C-alpha positions as CSV (number, residue, x, y, z in Angstrom):
1,M,61.4,93.3,106.0
2,Q,62.3,91.7,102.6
3,D,65.9,94.8,103.0
4,F,66.2,93.0,107.0
5,F,66.7,89.3,104.9
6,F,68.0,90.9,102.2
7,R,71.3,92.2,104.8
8,A,71.0,88.9,106.7
9,A,71.6,87.2,103.5
10,I,74.7,89.0,102.7
11,L,76.2,88.5,106.2
12,I,76.2,85.3,106.4
13,V,78.3,85.3,102.7
14,L,80.9,87.6,104.4
15,L,80.9,85.1,107.6
16,V,81.3,82.4,105.8
17,I,84.2,84.2,103.7
18,F,85.3,85.6,107.0
19,Y,85.4,82.2,109.1
20,A,87.5,80.4,106.0
21,A,90.2,82.9,106.0
22,C,90.2,83.0,110.3
23,A,90.3,79.1,110.1
24,T,93.4,79.3,107.4
25,V,95.3,81.8,109.6
26,Q,94.4,79.6,112.3
27,L,95.9,76.1,110.8
28,T,98.9,77.5,111.0
29,T,99.0,76.7,114.7
30,V,98.8,73.0,113.9
31,R,100.6,72.6,110.5
32,P,102.8,75.0,110.6
33,K,103.7,75.1,107.0
34,T,101.3,77.1,105.6
35,R,102.2,79.6,107.2
36,Y,104.1,80.5,104.0
37,V,101.0,80.3,102.6
38,V,99.5,82.7,104.8
39,I,102.5,85.1,104.6
40,G,103.3,85.0,100.7
41,S,99.6,86.5,100.4
42,F,99.4,89.4,102.7
43,G,103.3,90.1,100.8
44,T,101.6,90.1,97.2
45,L,98.4,92.2,98.9
46,A,100.4,94.5,99.7
47,V,102.7,94.6,96.1
48,L,99.4,95.0,94.2
49,I,97.6,97.9,96.3
50,G,101.2,99.6,96.4
51,L,101.2,99.1,92.9
52,L,97.5,101.0,92.6
53,G,98.4,103.4,94.4
54,L,101.2,104.2,92.4
55,L,99.1,103.9,88.8
56,I,96.9,106.0,90.6
57,L,99.6,108.6,91.2
58,S,100.9,108.2,87.6
59,A,97.5,108.7,85.9
60,P,95.1,110.2,87.7
61,Q,92.3,110.2,85.4
62,V,91.4,106.8,85.5
63,L,89.8,106.6,88.6
64,S,88.6,110.2,89.5
65,S,88.2,113.1,87.6
66,D,89.3,115.1,90.7
67,P,92.7,115.4,91.6
68,A,92.7,116.1,95.0
69,V,90.1,113.0,95.3
70,A,92.6,110.8,93.0
71,Q,95.9,111.6,95.4
72,Q,93.9,110.7,98.7
73,N,93.2,107.1,97.0
74,A,97.0,107.1,96.3
75,R,98.4,108.1,99.6
76,L,95.7,105.9,101.4
77,C,96.8,102.8,99.0
78,L,100.4,103.6,99.7
79,I,100.0,103.5,103.8
80,I,97.9,100.0,103.5
81,A,100.4,98.5,101.6
82,A,103.2,100.0,104.1
83,V,100.9,98.6,107.2
84,T,100.9,95.5,105.4
85,I,104.7,95.1,105.0
86,L,105.6,96.4,108.1
87,P,104.1,93.4,110.4
88,L,106.4,90.9,108.2
89,V,109.4,92.0,109.4
90,K,110.4,90.8,112.2
91,S,112.2,93.9,114.2
92,V,109.0,95.4,113.8
93,R,107.1,92.7,115.6
94,L,110.2,92.9,118.5
95,L,109.0,96.3,118.9
96,L,105.4,95.6,118.9
97,Q,105.6,92.4,121.6
98,K,107.1,95.0,124.2
99,F,104.1,97.1,124.1
100,T,101.4,94.8,122.8
101,P,100.5,90.9,124.1
102,L,101.3,89.7,120.9
103,D,103.9,86.7,119.9
104,A,106.1,87.9,117.8
105,N,106.6,84.2,116.0
106,S,102.6,83.7,115.6
107,T,101.0,83.1,112.5
108,V,97.8,84.6,113.8
109,D,99.0,87.5,115.8
110,I,101.1,88.7,112.9
111,S,97.7,88.2,110.7
112,G,95.9,89.7,113.5
113,V,97.9,92.9,113.7
114,I,98.0,93.5,109.9
115,A,93.7,93.5,109.9
116,A,93.9,96.0,112.8
117,L,96.1,98.4,110.9
118,W,94.0,98.1,107.8
119,L,90.5,98.7,110.3
120,L,92.9,101.8,111.9
121,V,94.1,103.1,109.0
122,L,90.7,103.0,107.0
123,N,89.0,104.4,110.0
124,G,90.9,107.0,110.8
125,F,90.9,108.2,107.0
126,T,87.1,108.3,107.5
127,L,86.9,109.8,110.8
128,V,88.8,113.2,109.1
129,T,87.6,113.1,106.1
130,I,83.8,112.3,106.9
131,D,81.2,115.1,106.6
132,L,78.7,115.0,109.3
133,N,76.2,117.2,107.5
134,T,75.9,114.4,104.6
135,I,75.3,111.1,107.1
136,K,73.0,112.7,109.7
137,D,70.1,110.4,107.3
138,Q,72.5,107.5,107.5
139,V,73.4,107.4,110.9
140,Q,69.7,106.0,112.8
141,I,70.2,103.0,114.9
142,T,67.0,100.4,114.4
143,V,66.2,97.7,116.7
144,A,66.3,95.1,113.4
145,Q,70.1,97.2,112.6
146,S,71.2,96.3,116.5
147,L,69.9,92.5,116.5
148,M,71.5,92.5,113.2
149,D,74.7,93.5,115.2
150,V,74.0,91.4,117.9
151,I,74.7,88.4,116.0
152,A,77.2,89.7,113.7
153,L,79.7,91.2,116.2
154,P,79.9,88.1,118.2
155,A,80.1,85.5,114.8
156,L,83.0,87.6,113.8
157,A,84.7,87.4,117.2
158,F,84.0,84.0,117.4
159,C,85.4,82.8,114.6
160,L,88.8,85.2,115.1
161,V,89.6,83.0,118.1
162,G,89.1,79.9,116.1
163,V,86.3,78.4,117.1
164,W,85.7,74.7,115.6
165,V,89.2,75.0,113.8
166,V,91.8,74.9,117.2
167,R,88.9,75.9,119.8
168,S,85.5,74.3,120.9
169,P,82.7,75.9,121.4
170,R,83.1,76.0,125.6
171,E,87.3,76.7,124.9
172,S,86.1,79.9,122.7
173,I,83.7,81.1,125.3
174,K,86.1,80.9,127.7
175,R,89.0,82.2,125.5
176,L,86.5,85.5,125.4
177,G,85.9,86.2,128.9
178,L,82.4,85.3,129.0
179,E,82.3,84.7,132.4
180,K,79.5,83.9,135.4
181,L,80.1,86.8,137.8
182,D,79.1,87.3,141.4
183,G,77.0,90.1,143.2
184,R,79.8,91.9,143.8
185,Q,81.1,91.9,140.2
186,V,77.8,93.2,139.1
187,G,77.8,95.9,141.3
188,I,81.0,97.3,140.5
189,A,80.2,96.6,136.7
190,L,76.9,98.5,137.6
191,G,79.2,101.3,139.9
192,L,81.3,102.2,136.5
193,L,78.7,103.8,135.2
194,L,78.3,107.4,137.0
195,P,82.9,107.9,136.6
196,L,82.0,106.9,132.6
197,L,79.0,109.2,132.4
198,V,80.9,111.8,134.4
199,L,83.5,111.6,131.7
200,A,81.8,111.8,128.5
201,V,79.8,115.3,130.3
202,G,83.0,116.5,130.9
203,I,84.5,116.0,127.4
204,D,80.9,116.7,125.7
205,G,81.7,119.9,127.6
206,L,85.1,120.6,127.0
207,G,84.6,120.0,122.9
208,R,81.7,122.0,123.0
209,Q,84.0,124.8,124.0
210,L,86.8,124.0,121.6
211,Q,84.6,123.0,119.0
212,P,81.7,124.8,118.7
213,E,80.9,124.8,115.3
214,R,81.8,120.8,114.7
215,Y,79.8,120.2,117.7
216,A,76.3,121.9,116.2
217,E,77.1,119.3,113.1
218,L,77.2,116.4,115.8
219,E,74.4,117.2,117.6
220,N,72.4,116.9,114.4
221,I,74.2,113.3,114.4
222,L,73.0,112.1,118.1
223,K,69.8,113.3,117.2
224,A,69.4,110.9,114.0
225,M,71.0,108.0,116.3
226,S,68.9,108.4,119.0
227,S,65.6,109.4,116.7
228,N,64.3,105.5,116.8
229,V,64.4,104.9,120.6
230,T,60.7,105.7,121.3
231,N,60.1,104.0,124.3
232,P,62.6,102.9,127.5
233,I,61.9,99.3,126.1
234,V,63.8,100.1,123.1
235,A,66.9,102.3,124.6
236,L,67.4,99.1,126.7
237,I,67.4,96.5,123.4
238,I,69.5,99.3,121.3
239,G,71.7,100.1,124.2
240,F,72.7,96.7,125.3
241,C,73.0,95.4,121.7
242,A,75.6,97.4,121.1
243,G,77.2,96.6,124.4
244,I,76.9,92.9,124.0
245,G,78.5,93.0,120.0
246,E,81.1,95.3,121.0
247,E,82.6,94.3,124.1
248,I,82.7,90.4,123.0
249,L,84.9,91.7,119.6
250,F,87.1,94.1,121.1
251,R,87.7,93.5,124.8
252,G,86.8,89.6,124.3
253,A,88.8,88.5,120.6
254,I,91.2,91.1,120.1
255,Q,92.3,92.9,123.4
256,P,94.1,89.8,124.7
257,R,96.6,90.1,121.6
258,L,96.8,93.0,120.8
259,G,96.4,95.0,124.1
260,I,94.3,97.3,125.9
261,G,95.8,100.5,124.3
262,F,95.5,99.8,120.6
263,T,91.9,97.7,120.9
264,A,90.8,100.6,122.3
265,L,92.0,103.0,119.4
266,L,90.6,100.6,117.4
267,F,87.1,100.8,119.4
268,A,87.6,104.7,119.4
269,A,88.0,104.6,115.2
270,S,85.2,102.2,115.0
271,H,82.9,104.6,115.6
272,T,83.3,106.8,112.4
273,Q,79.9,108.6,112.6
274,Y,81.4,111.1,115.9
275,G,84.1,112.3,113.1
276,F,87.2,113.8,114.1
277,T,85.8,115.1,117.3
278,F,86.2,115.5,121.1
279,A,83.1,112.9,121.1
280,T,86.3,109.8,119.5
281,V,88.8,111.0,122.1
282,A,85.3,110.0,125.1
283,V,84.9,107.0,123.1
284,L,88.8,105.8,123.5
285,L,89.3,106.7,127.5
286,I,86.0,105.0,127.8
287,G,87.5,102.0,125.7
288,I,90.3,102.3,127.7
289,I,88.4,101.4,130.9
290,L,87.0,98.5,129.4
291,G,89.9,97.4,128.9
292,Y,91.1,97.3,132.4
293,Q,87.5,96.3,133.3
294,R,88.3,93.1,130.9
295,K,91.5,93.0,132.4
296,Y,90.1,92.7,136.0
297,M,87.2,91.2,135.4
298,N,85.9,89.5,132.3
299,T,84.1,90.1,129.2
300,T,81.0,89.6,130.9
301,A,81.1,92.9,133.3
302,C,82.0,95.2,130.5
303,I,79.0,94.5,128.3
304,I,77.1,95.1,131.7
305,T,78.9,98.4,131.8
306,H,78.5,98.8,128.3
307,G,75.1,98.2,127.8
308,A,74.3,100.2,131.0
309,Y,75.9,103.5,130.0
310,N,74.5,103.0,126.2
311,T,71.3,102.7,127.9
312,V,71.2,105.5,130.1
313,V,72.7,107.8,127.3
314,F,69.7,106.6,124.9
315,L,66.9,107.3,128.1
316,L,68.1,110.4,128.8
317,S,67.7,111.8,124.7
318,Y,64.7,109.8,125.1
319,F,63.2,111.8,127.8
320,A,64.5,115.4,126.7
321,G,62.5,114.9,123.1
322,I,59.6,114.7,125.8
323,G,60.7,117.5,127.5
324,N,61.4,119.4,124.1
325,G,58.0,118.5,122.8
326,S,59.4,116.3,119.7
């Protein structure tokens, strides 16, 4: 319990900082001159990160006794510096505008692209380098952690859309696509569950054939993730907490500005616990399907589909555990 309150306090502090950063960026829509502060800050940060990368390359022993690790860190710094600078170039933004809904002249969208590229680089680096055998004890999902996530991720989403800065709470809810569903829409949302399960099983089978050693490691990760599912109610809570939090953040807040493909890529990269496996490909494809569901329905429908999918997966793991006597 003490650990829960400590994490909650850290979360509150981080949310305050994040909200302040988002509010500063959002203010550029009503106070255009603040645009130069935001753009200048990103430019300065890119230079500093780039210089750090060059420093590590020139003197790797300063930060690490392992030259290989030092080179990895240096390359990572240089890549982050590059992806920070690129969206500041108008021709690059105009190119991105052709493939995404973003506005090339919007400081809010420029900032969003930069932040998204940071996450993509960092999570992508983790996906490629992570050792699945070393994290199996760190991926257990608890009810307390799920409840924390269902608060944190929507809070991040509301920060991103500028609640109490450029939008009222009611306007923010509408912007996030949180709308009522009729019976037909609920039926469609639940009807998508079977195709998603078939897709996941098919890709899982392909992965087991092409990456047998990697999937042996992944099996331990999946067992650890569901180890705290002790009854169907826990499966329901954990499944829908993840569905609510992730859908409001990714499909609700991010997708309308970055598009379906880019958002699905971010969504897949955020599941670093699967490593560089076909399981991540499955998450990517599921993210694309949920993206189209958001486009033609709303985020509420995505929450139902995603939450139901998660719940079924956890329930299958639970009943399989009972069948195996575990």
